[in-house]
C-alpha positions as CSV (number, residue, x, y, z in Angstrom):
1,M,-12.1,-27.9,-14.3
2,G,-10.3,-25.6,-11.7
3,R,-11.5,-23.7,-8.7
4,V,-12.9,-20.2,-9.0
5,K,-10.5,-17.6,-7.6
6,L,-12.1,-16.0,-4.6
7,Q,-11.7,-12.3,-4.0
8,M,-9.7,-11.6,-0.8
9,K,-11.7,-9.3,1.4
10,R,-12.3,-8.8,5.1
11,I,-14.9,-11.2,6.7
12,E,-17.5,-8.9,8.2
13,N,-19.1,-11.4,10.6
14,T,-17.1,-11.5,13.8
15,A,-17.7,-15.1,14.7
16,N,-16.9,-16.3,11.1
17,R,-13.8,-14.2,11.1
18,Q,-12.6,-15.8,14.4
19,I,-13.3,-19.3,13.2
20,T,-11.5,-18.7,9.9
21,F,-8.5,-17.2,11.8
22,S,-8.3,-20.3,14.1
23,K,-8.4,-22.7,11.1
24,R,-5.8,-20.8,9.1
25,K,-3.6,-20.2,12.1
26,N,-3.3,-24.0,12.6
27,G,-2.5,-24.5,8.9
28,L,0.1,-21.8,9.0
29,I,1.7,-23.3,12.1
30,K,1.8,-26.7,10.5
31,K,3.5,-25.3,7.4
32,A,6.0,-23.4,9.5
33,Y,6.8,-26.5,11.4
34,E,7.3,-28.5,8.2
35,L,9.6,-25.8,6.8
36,S,11.7,-25.9,10.0
37,V,12.1,-29.7,9.9
38,L,12.6,-30.1,6.2
39,C,15.1,-27.3,5.7
40,D,16.6,-27.3,9.2
41,V,15.9,-23.6,9.8
42,D,14.7,-21.6,12.7
43,V,11.1,-20.4,12.2
44,A,9.2,-18.1,14.4
45,L,5.6,-16.8,13.9
46,I,4.0,-13.9,15.8
47,M,0.3,-13.5,15.2
48,F,-2.5,-11.4,16.6
49,S,-6.0,-12.7,16.5
50,P,-8.9,-10.5,15.5
51,S,-9.6,-10.1,19.3
52,R,-6.0,-8.9,19.7
53,R,-4.7,-12.1,21.5
54,L,-1.1,-12.9,20.8
55,S,-0.1,-16.2,19.4
56,L,3.6,-17.3,19.2
57,F,5.2,-20.3,17.5
58,S,8.8,-21.4,17.3
59,G,9.9,-24.2,15.1
60,N,12.5,-25.4,17.6
61,K,12.4,-26.1,21.3
62,S,13.6,-22.7,22.4
63,P,11.2,-19.9,23.2
64,V,10.4,-17.4,20.4
65,S,12.3,-14.6,22.1
66,A,15.5,-16.6,21.8
67,D,15.0,-16.8,18.1
68,F,15.3,-13.0,17.8
69,D,18.5,-12.7,19.9
70,H,20.6,-13.2,16.8
71,V,18.5,-11.2,14.4
72,Q,19.6,-7.6,13.5
73,V,16.7,-5.3,12.8
74,G,16.9,-3.8,9.3
75,A,19.5,-6.3,8.2
76,S,19.1,-7.6,4.6
């Protein structure tokens, strides 16, 4: 028996929304790190919390800003 698919909607309670963001942010950072190690790629995450705080993650040792030095905006 599988899980019931939950409908994706905004969490109205501010405290619950912040807690959920923190937990999911940590999981997302872990997955990004794993991707960077397993595939030997540069990964950068830029996230804003519900309280508008900036969170940055870079899969390598260089700062996130260095990851974007070689990226062309609008390139496909």
